[in-house]
N, C-alpha and C positions, 0 to 999 in steps of 0.2 A: 172377110179373112179371119185367117186359120186363127182361136184361140185358145190358149190352155189351162186350167183350174186345176191346184193341187188343194183335195180336200184342206177345214182346220187340222192346227195340231194344238192339244189337250185341249181345255177345257176353256181356256181364256183367247186361243187361236185362232184368226179369221183367217177365212183362202184365201191363197196366194195363191194370182197370177204368173206363170211364165210367160204366158204368148196372148198378146192382147190386139184380134184385128191386125193379123199379119196380112199383106199381101206380098205375093214373087209372080215374075211370069219371067220362067229362064229359057233357053237358049235346049231344043228340043238334040243336042251333043253337045259334050264340052266338060269341064269340070267346075264347079261352081268352092268356093273355100268360104265358111265362115268366123269370122272374125270378131271378135270383144270380151269384153271386162267376166272375168267371172260369174257365175250366175246373170249373166244376161241373156239363156234361151238357150245355147246355140246350140248343146247337146237335146234340146229337147227339140227344138223344130226340127234338128237334123231325124231324129226317131221317128218325126210324128209325117217326116218326109216321105223316107225308107219305108211306112206304114207298122215300125213295130210298138207305133205310140198313136191312139186315137181319140182327134182333139176334142176339146168340151163345146166346139163349139167352131162353127164351118167345115169349108171338105177341102180336099187336096185331090188333086188331078195331077197324075202324068201319061202325056200324051194322049187328054181324053180317059183316064180310067183311072181309078183309086188305086192307089202303091196295095204291091203285093209284097210280103217279106220273103226275102229268097230270088225271088223272080232276076234276078238281075242287072233289073236295069238303072238299079240306084242303087250306090254303095259305100258305106260309113268308111271314113280311115280316122282314127281320135290320134293325139302326138298330145306327146308329155310337151309341152308349154314351154317347159326350163331347161325339154334338150332340144326341142328342137326351132325353137328360137333364139337370136341372142340381141340382149335386155338392151346392148348400147346402137341397136337397129332399129329404126321406124316400121311398117309394118310399112305401108308402099315401096319404102326402098330393096322390103325382103320379096314381094311381089314382084319388083322392079329386075329383082336378079333373078327370081325364076324365070322369068320371059323371057330374057335374056341368053340361060341359058339355050331353053327350050329353044329359042329362035335358032341359036348355035348350029341345033342336030339337027334342024331341020323341021320339028315340029309344027305345027301348026299353031 
């Protein structure tokens, strides 16, 4: 799996793992959303998946090749969670709502 460890900070700091042994097998086409708490590694994983950051361990392949930044095969969209999510709604219901809207528009 893929790992990312940030170097220690300060004299007493220890290396800080951001990702540990992450393995994904994603469909060739489509959209993927990463959801999690602040500091859980979503942004780090996203940067690694699109080739903007190299993992400290493991390998990343998109369609059998390493990701190349700006190649257009993968893209990131960062959102402000306070503006994008309704705190009264669960993640599951927010995703279900998005899927229903896509279905109404005839999207797969």
